[in-house]
C-alpha positions in Angstrom: 9.5 28.3 -10.6 12.8 26.3 -11.3 11.7 22.6 -10.8 14.1 19.9 -12.1 14.5 16.0 -11.7 15.4 15.2 -8.2 18.7 13.2 -8.3 20.3 13.4 -4.7 18.8 13.1 -1.2 19.9 17.1 -0.8 17.6 17.8 -3.4 15.0 15.6 -2.3 15.0 17.4 1.3 14.9 20.7 -0.4 12.0 19.9 -2.7 10.2 18.6 0.4 10.6 21.9 2.4 9.6 23.8 -0.6 6.5 21.6 -1.3 5.7 22.2 2.7 5.7 26.0 2.1 3.4 25.8 -1.0 1.2 23.0 -0.4 -1.8 25.0 0.3 -1.6 27.1 -2.8 -4.5 27.7 -5.2 -4.8 25.2 -7.8 -4.7 27.5 -10.9 -1.7 29.6 -9.5 1.7 29.5 -10.3 2.5 27.9 -6.9 -0.2 25.6 -7.3 1.4 24.5 -10.6 4.9 24.5 -8.8 3.3 22.1 -5.7 1.9 19.5 -8.1 4.9 19.2 -10.1 7.2 19.0 -7.1 4.7 16.4 -5.8 5.3 14.2 -9.0 9.0 15.1 -8.7 8.8 13.8 -5.2 6.9 10.5 -5.6 9.2 9.5 -8.5 12.2 9.8 -6.3 10.5 8.3 -3.5 9.5 5.2 -5.7 12.9 4.8 -6.9 14.8 5.2 -3.6 12.2 4.0 -0.8 10.3 1.3 -2.5 7.5 -0.2 -0.3 7.3 -4.2 -0.9 4.0 -5.9 -0.9 3.1 -7.4 2.3 3.1 -11.4 2.7 -0.5 -12.3 2.1 -0.8 -14.0 5.5 0.3 -11.0 7.1 -2.1 -8.5 5.1 -5.2 -11.2 5.8 -4.3 -11.1 10.0 -3.4 -7.3 9.6 -7.1 -6.9 8.0 -8.7 -9.4 10.6 -7.5 -7.5 13.2 -9.0 -4.4 11.7 -12.3 -5.9 11.4 -12.1 -7.9 15.0 -12.5 -11.0 13.1 -11.4 -14.3 14.8 -9.8 -17.5 13.0 -13.2 -18.9 13.1 -14.7 -15.9 11.2 -11.9 -16.5 8.5 -12.8 -20.4 8.3 -16.6 -18.9 7.2 -15.2 -16.9 4.6 -12.7 -19.5 3.2 -15.0 -22.5 3.9 -12.5 -24.7 5.5 -12.1 -24.5 9.5 -8.9 -26.8 9.3 -7.2 -24.7 6.6 -7.1 -21.6 8.7 -4.3 -22.8 11.0 -2.5 -24.5 7.8 -2.3 -21.3 5.9 -1.3 -19.3 8.7 1.5 -21.5 9.5 2.2 -21.3 5.5 1.6 -25.1 5.1 -1.0 -24.4 2.7 -1.2 -22.0 -0.1 -4.1 -19.9 -0.6 -6.3 -21.2 -3.6 -7.7 -19.0 -6.2 -11.1 -19.3 -4.9 -9.9 -18.2 -1.3 -8.2 -15.3 -2.6 -11.7 -14.1 -4.2 -13.6 -14.9 -1.5 -11.0 -12.9 1.1 -10.7 -10.2 -1.6 -14.7 -9.9 -1.5 -15.0 -10.4 2.0 -12.4 -8.6 3.4 -11.8 -6.0 0.7 -7.6 -6.8 0.6 -6.5 -6.1 -3.0 -5.7 -8.9 -4.9 -2.2 -7.7 -5.3 -1.7 -8.1 -1.6 -3.4 -11.6 -1.6 -1.3 -13.1 -4.8 2.2 -11.6 -3.9 5.2 -14.3 -3.4 
């Protein structure tokens, strides 16, 4: 087991290939330890080189509504204002703290997604 910090794309690809080989190794084995360390190293490299931006709050709401098969009327019942839904979706009105709390509670969207810029 010779694990080092991943610094290049070539090292990243090699680490991925090695992890694929030892992925199912028993946890309390040498290969299991290697797989865990490789996973951590790969994750660090991906976080630095392939960051995932938080979604736009409105897009997060629309996506979740689609998953739940919700209509705009259903969302209006969550936020309490029928007229506000189109204003929010057209970026003419920002979400209030009360709306964010309600949406989080009812639609289970993380606060971080709802409060992104």
